[in-house]
C-alpha distance (Angstrom), angle and dihedral (degrees) to the residues before:
residue distance angle dihedral
X1 . . .
X2 3.80 . .
X3 3.79 128.4 .
X4 3.79 131.2 -163.0
X5 3.79 130.0 179.8
X6 3.80 117.2 -146.3
X7 3.80 135.6 173.1
X8 3.79 113.6 -86.6
X9 3.79 93.9 -114.7
X10 3.84 95.0 55.6
X11 3.80 118.5 96.2
X12 3.80 113.8 -112.0
X13 3.80 92.7 -132.5
X14 3.83 90.0 70.4
X15 3.81 88.8 70.2
X16 3.81 97.2 43.0
X17 3.80 97.5 87.2
X18 3.84 96.9 45.0
X19 3.81 90.5 48.2
X20 3.80 91.9 48.6
X21 3.80 88.7 58.2
X22 3.83 88.5 63.6
X23 3.83 97.8 50.8
X24 3.81 137.9 43.3
X25 3.83 108.4 -144.5
X26 3.80 126.9 174.1
X27 3.82 92.2 -139.7
X28 3.80 137.4 18.3
X29 3.81 110.5 -143.2
X30 3.80 115.5 -169.1
X31 3.80 143.2 138.1
X32 3.80 127.7 -98.7
X33 3.82 92.6 -81.2
X34 3.82 88.2 75.3
X35 3.82 93.6 55.1
X36 3.81 95.9 113.7
X37 3.80 119.3 140.5
X38 3.81 93.5 -134.2
X39 3.82 93.0 53.1
X40 3.80 93.6 44.8
X41 3.83 90.7 49.8
X42 3.81 91.8 50.5
X43 3.81 90.3 49.9
X44 3.79 92.3 50.3
X45 3.83 91.9 47.0
X46 3.80 89.5 56.0
X47 3.82 93.0 46.0
X48 3.80 93.9 -111.3
X49 3.80 115.5 144.2
X50 3.82 108.9 -123.8
X51 3.81 109.1 -141.5
X52 3.79 97.7 -175.6
X53 3.82 121.8 130.3
X54 3.79 114.6 -125.7
X55 3.78 119.3 -107.8
X56 3.79 113.6 -106.4
X57 3.82 92.5 -116.3
X58 3.82 94.0 56.3
X59 3.80 111.2 119.2
X60 3.80 95.0 -147.2
X61 3.83 108.3 29.1
X62 3.80 116.6 -149.0
X63 3.78 120.6 -128.9
X64 3.80 114.5 -106.4
X65 3.79 126.6 -157.3
X66 3.79 98.7 -130.3
X67 3.81 91.0 -177.2
X68 3.83 86.3 70.2
X69 3.83 94.7 35.0
X70 3.82 90.3 61.9
X71 3.82 88.4 68.8
X72 3.83 89.2 66.8
X73 3.81 88.7 85.5
X74 3.81 89.2 72.7
X75 3.80 90.3 66.3
X76 3.80 92.6 41.5
X77 3.82 90.4 53.5
X78 3.80 90.1 47.6
X79 3.81 91.8 55.5
X80 3.81 91.0 45.6
X81 3.81 88.9 54.2
X82 3.81 91.5 45.1
X83 3.80 90.4 54.4
X84 3.81 90.3 56.0
X85 3.81 86.5 78.0
X86 3.80 105.0 85.6
X87 3.80 96.2 -148.0
X88 3.78 90.8 55.1
X89 3.82 96.8 42.8
X90 3.82 93.9 49.7
X91 3.83 96.4 36.0
X92 3.80 89.8 -125.9
X93 3.82 92.8 173.7
X94 3.79 114.7 82.0
X95 3.81 98.3 -161.1
X96 3.79 118.6 76.6
X97 3.80 92.2 -139.3
X98 3.81 92.8 52.4
X99 3.80 92.8 47.8
X100 3.82 92.7 48.7
X101 3.81 89.8 48.9
X102 3.82 90.1 51.7
X103 3.81 91.3 49.3
X104 3.81 90.5 49.7
X105 3.82 92.4 47.9
X106 3.80 93.5 48.5
X107 3.81 90.3 45.2
X108 3.79 89.6 55.0
X109 3.81 90.2 49.8
X110 3.82 91.0 49.9
X111 3.81 91.2 46.5
X112 3.79 91.8 51.8
X113 3.81 91.7 58.7
């Protein structure tokens, strides 16, 4: 698992490629926001199955394995649970290191349940 903290106004896709360099997954499950040709090509070059639905305006939509895509809700539920902790949801900590430590601690608590 890899973790990266970015400013709230930055698009998440900008961190996808650097984080992929740190892990070796079998599949990459994401929403339509990650449907960029450059990211999909990099995934396919590395032998990672891209499970990203095509945007509606795409001329030639890619096929998506929705049997795998359904598992995305596990991550979505994890983040919903993580945001139940007020200090995490409001980013109470000012230092990056303190905030990351809090996220890791709360993640361990959630994982233990």
